[in-house]
N, C-alpha and C positions, 0 to 999 in steps of 0.2 A: 561521509556526512549525510547522505540521504537517510531518511527515516520513513519507513512504510509501516503504518498502523492500520490493521484491518479489523473491523468490528462486524461480527456476524450475528444475526438474530437467532440462529440455531447453534446448539453446542456442537463442537467438533472434537472427536476423539484425539487424544494427545499425539499418537503416532501419525495420524492423518494431518493434523495441524503442522507438525514438524516437517513432513514431506512437502506440504503446500508452501510453507515459508521458505524452504530451501529452493524450491522451483521459482518462487516469486523473487527471492534475493538475486539469483543468477540472472533472471530476465530483466529486472530493473537495473542492475549493475551494467549489463550489456547495453540496454537501451539508453542509459544516461552517459555511457562511456566513462564510468567511474569505477575504481577498483572495488570489488565486492568486500574487501576487508574493512572498508569504511561504512558499509551499509548496515543498518540495523532494521530488523523487521519483527513485528509482533502480530499475533492474532488473538483476539478475545471474543467471547460471546456475551451478549447482553440482549435482553428483551427489547424489541423495537417495533415501531409501526412505520411503514413506508407506503405512501400513497393511500393512507387510511386502512391498510391491511396488515395483519400480523403474519402474512405468508413470508417464507424465507427471503431475506434480503441481506445486503452487505453495504458497508461504507468503508472505502479505502481512503486514507489520507497520506499523501506523499509530500514530505517536507524536504527541501533541497537548498543548499547554498549555491547561488548562481542562478542566472535567468533560465527560464524555460520558454521556448518559443511556442507559438500556437501550434505549429506542426509537431513539436515534441509532445505537447500535452495531448494532442489528438491521438498520436501513436501510443502514448502511454495509457490513455484511457481505454483504447481498443485492446491493448495487451493485457491490462489488469482485468478488465471486464471479461475477456475471453478466458483467461486462466482461472479466475474465480468461478465463473460459470461452469467450466469443465471440472474443476477440482472439488467444488463444494455444492454442485447441483443447484445453484442459485441463478435464476434467469437474468441475463445481462441487463434487461430493462428494469431490474430491481436492485441494481448496483449503482451507487454514486461514487465518484472519484473526486477528491478535493486536492488541489495542488497548492502548496504554500512555499513561498520563497522566504528564506531566512537570511538575515544579514550575518556575515561571518562572526562578528563580535557578539552576536546573540546566541551562539552555539558553543557550548562548553564541552571540553573533553580533556582528560588527563591533567586536571587541575589548571587548565588554561582555556583559551578560546581559539577558534580558527581565524580570528581577525586581528 
């Protein structure tokens, strides 16, 4: 059920993007304690401005069914910023992470919902 969407200001070669997504998928699955088979992750590139600058940046959005504690979001932010900085050469202070909690009945799959 978790959905991780990463938007980068710089284009990322397809093979690199796939490797980054696989690493992020495993890490997020482990950190949330949810089976990876339910996690979806995508990475896209789009021009952006962060802090008034067009220097490389990323925005990661993690949507999840179920509550996330402040401790979990702190750890997830550290994890995502670290991995994105390492894998995409984007400074951690130019990465935002947004967490969204979704009600089970607002999340569809296989012609139904999780609620």
